[in-house]
C-alpha positions in Angstrom: -77.5 153.3 -180.8 -77.1 156.9 -179.5 -80.0 158.2 -177.5 -82.0 160.8 -179.6 -79.7 160.9 -182.6 -79.5 164.1 -184.7 -79.7 163.8 -188.5 -77.3 166.2 -190.1 -76.1 166.9 -193.6 -72.7 168.3 -194.1 -71.9 170.2 -197.3 -68.6 171.4 -198.6 -67.7 172.4 -202.2 -63.9 172.5 -201.8 -61.4 170.0 -203.3 -58.6 171.3 -201.4 -57.0 169.7 -198.3 -56.7 172.5 -195.8 -57.8 173.0 -192.1 -61.4 173.3 -192.9 -61.5 170.2 -195.1 -59.7 168.2 -192.5 -62.1 169.3 -189.8 -65.0 168.5 -192.1 -63.6 164.9 -192.4 -63.1 164.6 -188.6 -66.5 165.9 -187.6 -68.4 163.8 -190.2 -66.5 160.8 -189.2 -67.0 161.2 -185.4 -70.8 161.9 -185.7 -71.3 158.8 -187.7 -69.1 156.8 -185.3 -71.3 158.0 -182.4 -74.4 156.9 -184.2 -75.8 160.2 -185.4 -77.0 159.6 -189.1 -75.1 161.8 -191.3 -74.8 162.5 -195.0 -71.6 164.2 -196.6 -72.2 166.2 -199.6 -68.8 166.9 -201.3 -67.2 166.9 -204.8 -66.8 163.6 -206.2 -63.3 162.0 -206.3 -62.0 164.8 -204.1 -59.7 164.0 -201.3 -62.5 164.5 -198.9 -64.6 161.9 -200.7 -61.8 159.4 -200.6 -61.4 159.7 -196.8 -65.3 159.2 -196.3 -66.0 156.1 -198.2 -67.7 154.5 -195.2 -69.9 157.3 -194.7 -73.2 157.9 -196.4 -72.5 160.3 -199.2 -74.0 162.2 -201.9 -71.1 163.4 -204.5 -71.9 166.7 -206.0 -69.8 168.9 -208.1 -70.4 172.7 -206.9 -68.8 174.5 -210.0 -69.6 178.0 -208.8 -71.8 180.0 -206.6 -74.2 180.3 -209.5 -74.5 176.5 -210.1 -78.2 176.1 -210.0 -78.0 172.3 -210.6 -75.8 172.0 -207.4 -78.5 174.4 -205.6 -81.3 172.1 -206.5 -79.4 168.9 -205.5 -78.7 170.4 -202.0 -82.3 171.0 -201.6 -83.2 167.5 -202.7 -80.5 166.0 -200.4 -81.8 167.6 -197.4 -85.3 166.6 -198.1 -84.8 163.1 -198.9 -82.5 162.6 -195.9 -85.1 164.1 -193.6 -82.3 166.1 -191.7 -82.8 168.5 -188.8 -79.4 170.2 -189.3 -77.6 171.3 -192.6 -74.1 172.4 -191.8 -72.2 174.2 -194.5 -68.4 174.8 -194.7 -66.6 177.7 -196.5 -68.2 180.1 -198.9 -69.3 178.2 -201.9 -71.3 175.5 -200.0 -72.9 178.2 -197.9 -73.9 180.4 -200.9 -75.3 177.5 -202.8 -77.5 176.4 -199.7 -80.8 178.4 -199.2 -83.3 176.8 -197.0 -86.7 178.2 -195.8 -86.6 179.7 -192.2 -88.9 177.8 -189.9 -88.8 174.7 -191.9 -87.8 171.2 -190.7 -84.1 171.8 -191.4 -81.8 174.4 -189.8 -79.0 175.8 -191.9 -75.9 176.2 -189.7 -72.9 178.1 -191.5 -69.5 177.2 -189.9 -67.0 180.0 -190.2 -63.2 179.6 -189.8 -62.2 183.0 -191.0 -63.2 186.7 -191.1 -65.2 186.2 -194.3 -67.4 188.7 -196.2 -70.5 188.3 -193.9 -73.0 189.3 -196.7 -72.7 185.7 -198.0 -73.5 184.1 -194.6 -76.4 186.2 -193.5 -79.1 183.9 -195.0 -78.3 181.0 -192.8 -80.3 180.3 -189.8 -77.4 180.0 -187.2 -73.8 180.3 -187.1 -70.8 178.6 -185.5 -67.4 180.3 -185.3 -64.3 178.2 -184.5 -62.6 181.1 -182.5 -63.6 183.7 -180.1 -62.3 186.4 -182.5 -64.6 185.1 -185.1 -67.5 184.7 -182.8 -67.0 188.4 -181.7 -66.7 189.6 -185.3 -70.3 188.2 -186.0 -71.8 189.6 -183.1 -70.2 192.9 -183.7 -71.6 192.8 -187.4 -75.1 192.5 -186.1 -75.7 188.7 -186.2 -78.2 187.7 -183.5 -76.2 186.4 -180.4 -78.9 183.7 -179.6 -78.0 182.1 -182.9 -74.2 182.5 -182.8 -72.0 179.8 -181.2 -68.3 179.5 -180.5 -67.1 175.9 -180.7 -63.3 175.2 -181.4 -62.0 172.5 -183.6 -60.5 169.2 -182.4 -57.9 166.9 -183.8 -57.7 163.2 -183.8 -55.3 161.6 -181.4 -51.8 161.2 -183.1 -51.0 157.7 -184.2 -48.1 155.9 -182.5 -44.6 157.0 -183.5 -42.5 154.0 -184.1 -38.7 154.6 -184.4 -38.5 152.5 -187.4 -41.0 154.6 -189.3 -39.4 157.9 -188.2 -36.0 156.5 -189.7 -37.5 155.4 -193.0 -39.2 158.7 -193.5 -36.1 160.6 -192.8 -34.2 158.4 -195.1 -36.8 158.7 -198.0 -36.7 162.4 -197.7 -32.8 162.5 -197.8 -32.6 163.6 -194.1 -29.7 162.4 -192.0 -30.8 160.2 -189.0 -29.1 162.6 -186.6 -30.5 165.7 -188.0 -32.5 168.3 -186.1 -35.7 168.6 -188.2 -38.0 171.7 -188.3 -41.4 170.9 -190.0 -44.1 173.4 -191.1 -47.4 172.4 -192.8 -49.6 174.7 -195.0 -50.6 175.8 -198.4 -47.7 177.7 -200.3 -49.7 180.9 -200.2 -48.7 184.5 -199.2 -50.8 184.2 -196.1 -48.7 181.3 -194.8 -45.5 183.3 -195.0 -43.0 180.5 -195.9 -40.8 183.2 -197.5 -40.3 184.5 -193.9 -39.5 181.0 -192.6 -36.9 180.4 -195.3 -35.3 183.7 -194.4 -35.3 182.8 -190.8 -33.8 179.4 -191.6 -31.1 180.8 -193.6 -30.0 182.8 -190.6 -29.4 179.8 -188.5 -26.3 177.7 -188.2 -26.2 174.7 -190.6 -25.3 172.5 -187.7 -26.3 172.5 -184.0 -24.2 170.6 -181.6 -22.7 168.8 -184.6 -26.1 167.9 -185.7 -27.1 169.0 -189.3 -30.3 171.2 -189.3 -33.1 170.6 -191.9 -36.4 172.0 -192.6 -39.4 170.0 -194.0 -42.2 172.0 -195.8 -45.5 169.8 -196.2 -48.0 171.5 -198.7 -48.4 172.9 -202.3 -49.9 175.9 -203.6 -49.2 178.9 -206.1 -46.0 180.1 -204.6 -44.3 176.7 -204.7 -41.8 177.7 -207.6 -41.1 181.0 -206.1 -40.4 179.6 -202.6 -38.2 176.8 -204.1 -36.3 179.7 -206.0 -36.0 181.5 -202.9 -34.4 178.4 -201.1 -31.8 178.2 -204.0 -31.0 181.8 -203.8 -30.5 181.6 -200.0 -28.1 178.6 -200.6 -30.2 176.4 -198.3 -31.9 174.3 -200.9 -29.9 171.2 -200.0 -31.3 171.5 -196.3 -34.9 172.2 -197.3 -37.3 169.5 -198.3 -40.5 170.4 -200.2 -42.7 167.2 -199.8 -45.7 168.6 -201.5 -49.4 168.0 -200.5 -49.8 165.0 -198.4 -53.2 163.3 -197.8 -51.8 162.2 -194.5 -49.3 164.6 -193.0 -48.8 162.5 -189.7 -45.6 161.0 -190.9 -44.0 164.5 -191.3 -45.1 165.5 -187.8 -43.5 162.3 -186.6 -40.1 163.1 -187.7 -40.0 166.6 -186.4 -38.3 168.0 -183.5 -39.9 171.4 -183.5 -42.9 172.6 -185.4 -43.1 176.1 -186.9 -46.2 178.2 -187.9 -45.0 181.4 -189.6 -48.4 182.6 -190.9 -49.2 186.2 -191.6 -52.9 185.3 -191.3 -54.2 182.3 -189.5 -57.7 182.5 -188.1 -57.2 179.4 -185.9 -54.4 177.3 -186.7 -55.3 173.5 -187.0 -51.6 172.7 -187.7 -50.8 174.0 -184.1 -53.4 171.5 -182.7 -51.9 168.8 -184.9 -48.5 169.5 -183.8 -49.5 169.4 -180.1 -51.2 166.0 -180.6 -47.8 164.8 -181.8 -46.2 166.2 -178.7 -44.1 168.8 -180.4 -42.8 172.0 -179.0 -44.4 174.9 -181.2 -43.1 178.3 -182.5 -45.8 180.5 -184.0 -46.4 184.1 -185.3 -48.7 186.3 -183.5 -51.6 185.6 -185.8 -55.1 185.9 -184.5 -55.5 182.1 -184.2 -52.1 181.4 -182.6 -52.5 184.0 -180.1 -55.8 182.4 -179.0 -54.3 179.1 -178.8 -50.9 179.5 -177.3 -49.9 180.7 -174.0 -46.6 182.2 -174.7 -43.7 180.7 -172.8 -46.0 178.0 -171.4 -47.1 175.8 -174.4 -45.4 177.6 -177.1 -43.5 180.5 -178.2 -45.0 183.5 -180.1 -43.0 185.9 -182.4 -44.0 189.0 -184.2 -45.6 188.6 -187.8 -43.2 189.3 -190.7 -40.2 189.4 -188.5 -37.8 186.5 -189.6 -35.0 187.7 -187.5 -37.0 187.3 -184.2 -38.4 184.0 -185.7 -34.8 182.8 -186.3 -33.8 183.8 -182.9 -36.8 181.9 -181.3 -35.9 178.8 -183.2 -32.3 178.9 -182.2 -33.3 179.3 -178.6 -35.3 176.0 -178.9 -32.5 174.4 -180.5 -30.1 175.2 -177.7 -32.7 174.5 -175.0 -32.4 171.3 -173.0 -34.5 168.3 -173.8 -36.3 168.6 -170.3 -37.7 172.0 -171.2 -38.7 171.2 -174.8 -40.6 168.2 -173.4 -42.3 170.6 -170.9 -43.4 172.8 -173.7 -44.7 169.9 -175.6 -46.5 168.3 -172.6 -48.2 171.8 -171.8 -49.3 171.9 -175.5 -50.9 168.5 -175.1 -52.7 169.7 -171.9 -53.9 172.7 -173.7 -55.2 170.5 -176.4 -56.9 168.2 -174.1 -58.7 170.9 -172.1 -59.9 173.1 -174.9 -59.8 171.0 -178.1 -60.5 167.5 -177.1 -62.7 165.4 -179.5 -65.3 164.4 -176.9 -65.8 168.1 -175.5 -66.2 169.5 -178.9 -68.6 166.8 -180.3 -70.6 167.3 -177.2 -70.9 171.0 -177.7 -71.8 170.5 -181.4 -74.5 168.1 -180.6 -75.8 170.4 -177.7 -76.1 173.1 -180.4 -77.8 170.9 -183.0 -80.5 169.7 -180.2 -81.1 173.5 -179.2 -81.4 174.6 -182.8 -83.8 171.8 -183.6 -85.9 172.5 -180.5 -86.2 176.2 -181.4 -87.0 175.6 -185.0 
């Protein structure tokens, strides 16, 4: 049993499977594995709930920010669990959680974006996953003593057996000798998959006699529109839309290069995931990517909404020798280990929890 365990309740109202949701799963699992008592409060039957079957859970539908039943249940859950820390993720869970200041439990709101701060001020403390968001909170009058900057972490990538790589490529209709570009994200305007398709269409269909293919992992409101764009650009045969995946790891495993084309990306969990798989990364200069990537060292950065420059960067990587690409990938692994390793991030969270519990 861990010394001085911290009891924490973690609340999320989302049924999606984006970066915030995947981080929620990671931190809840990790704290539980370390011996800290945790209670997961999340929608029943959600992808999150399915991933946390071995963790104490209180299923709770949070239908809207006005859901009084959910609000009452959150109070009951925190009281019955005897928690020291209540950490909320995203807007709905945060707005439904209202705890008395100076009581037994400290409400920590986690922010992974530049949200409307009026919906977060009632919390007792705040944790930002980027330096930019941390500064955004301080600039907008949040008390520096109660604002923390702790980055995200990702779990180590599973082994990448050659047979699995071949099987996944075959299942997706990708030739075994193809160069494969992979991008992961919600099919939403912020992710700029329209620019990625435009860039991909500008590339040669073969590089060094190897066919070039693009795999897009994710779903969202723009799926039909983006698929239509691929057809109109005459690249549909080489672009594979595999939809939302509860486990995207196999698609990282078949990639040669990872692309993050986002217009808006506060952090970029997908970049961390790509690094964990040992992939060279090209990303646009979103706030998160600029904070993560050292251009020319552990990745390449290109301007936002500039598919021509994005295509040129991809082509340079495709024409770069294997040793140089491996150096980019290894530098990415080192950046990940130094700044976003699970052990160091969890230590910082636990340190924050102890400090807040002591001060409360």
